[in-house]
N, C-alpha and C positions, 0 to 999 in steps of 0.2 A: 611532397615530391611525386611527380608522376613517373612511373616506370613503364617500359614498353613490353608488350607481349607480342611475340613474333609467331605467326602461324605460317608454316611452310607446307604447301600441298604439292605432292608429286603425282600428277595424273597418270604416270606410267609405272607406278610402283606395284600395281596389282592389289593394293589395299584400298578399299572404298574410301572416298574422300571424307565421308562423315566419320569413319573409324579413325582416320588420321587426325581429325579435329578432336575427337574424344580423347585419343591417346595423348595429344599435345596438352590439352587442358589438364588431364590427370598428372602429366609430368610436371607442369607448372605448379600444381598444388603440392605435389610430393617434394619439389625442390624449394618450396617456400616463396616462389615468385608470385603466386596468387595465394591470397589468404582469405579466411572467412570474411564474408561481407563484400569482397571485391566484386565489382560489376563487370560482366563480360560485354563485349560490343553487342549492339542491337543486331537482330537477325538481318535486317536490310543492310546495315553498315558493313557487316562481315561478308555478306553475300556479294556486295558491290566490290569490296576491297579484294576479295579472293577471286572475283569473277566466276562465281558458282551460283547455282540455283538456290534461292532462299529456302526451298524445301529441304535441301541438304543440310543447311544450318539448323533448321527445325528438328530434323532427325537426330543430329548430333546433340543438340541441347536436350531433347527428350530422352536420349540414351543416358546423358549425364544426370538428368533428374532421376531416372530409374535407378541408377547406381548410387544415388545419394550424394553426388558431388556438387550438384547445382540445384538451386531452388528458383522457381519462376515466381515473380511477384507481379500480379496482374497490373498491367499498365505502367510498370516501372522497369521491367527487364529481367535478365538472368543474373543471379548472384551466386558466388561460391558459398556453399552451405557451411553451417557452423561445425558440422562433424565430418566435413570432406576429408581433411587430412588424416583423421583417425581411421576413416573407412579405407583410405588408401594404404594403410599400414606403412606410411611414409617414413623411410629411414634414409640416412645418408647413403647406405649401401645400395638402396634401390635406385637412387639417382646415379650413383657411380656405375652401376650395372648397365643402365640405359645409355649413359655416355660412352662407356666402353663398347657397347654393341654398335653404336654409330661410328665410333672411331675405327673399329675393326672393318666395317663396311668401306669406309674411306680408305683405309690402308690396303684393302684388297683391290679396290678400283685403281688406286695410285700405282700399285705394283704391276697391275695388268697393263697400265699405260707406260710403265718404265720411269715413273717420276721418282726423283730422289726424296729422301726423308727431309732434307733441308727445304725443298720446294713445298712439300706438303705442310710443314710447320709454318713456313712463310705465308702460304695461302690461308691457312686457318687463322693465323694472327691478323692478317689483313681483313678477313671477313668479320672477326670479332670486333676489330676497331670500327668497321663500318656500322655494325649493329649498335655499338656503344655510342657512336656519334649520331645515330638516328638516320644514317644514310640508308638508301634502299639496298636490298640484298640482290645482287646480280647472280642468278643461278638458272639452270634449265627448268627448275620447278618454279611454280608460282609461289611467291612469298608475300606475306603481309605483315605490316606492323600496325597493331591496333593499340591505342592508348588504353591503359587501365583506368577505370573510373574511380 
């Protein structure tokens, strides 16, 4: 079965795009979504999907190689390394911590807009359903769904 890997890039976050990509790949490894041997999208494919410069993807992949998360196989592509998960010190609590950080940011923004808790939960549930159904993610940030190889 093919699972989907979603890259979401926010050009207004203040965090460099390559860093956002690195962090997302590491999160997917920590959560178990990406496992040893899984292939990442090609540089060209990911650059086109995210509408970013291919050099940015190269920089992200090189950083992941440097950190031991990804290995590049000449002529074949980028793959999650065998020791990636152990290098991440991946635990359920690390995933929980990242999820809570994102939830807190959403809660802060929702409170600033005066949105009710019910509306926030409804919107999150709708977005999760869209992702699970393979629908495109509608958001102010650029989002991408790339098939795991």
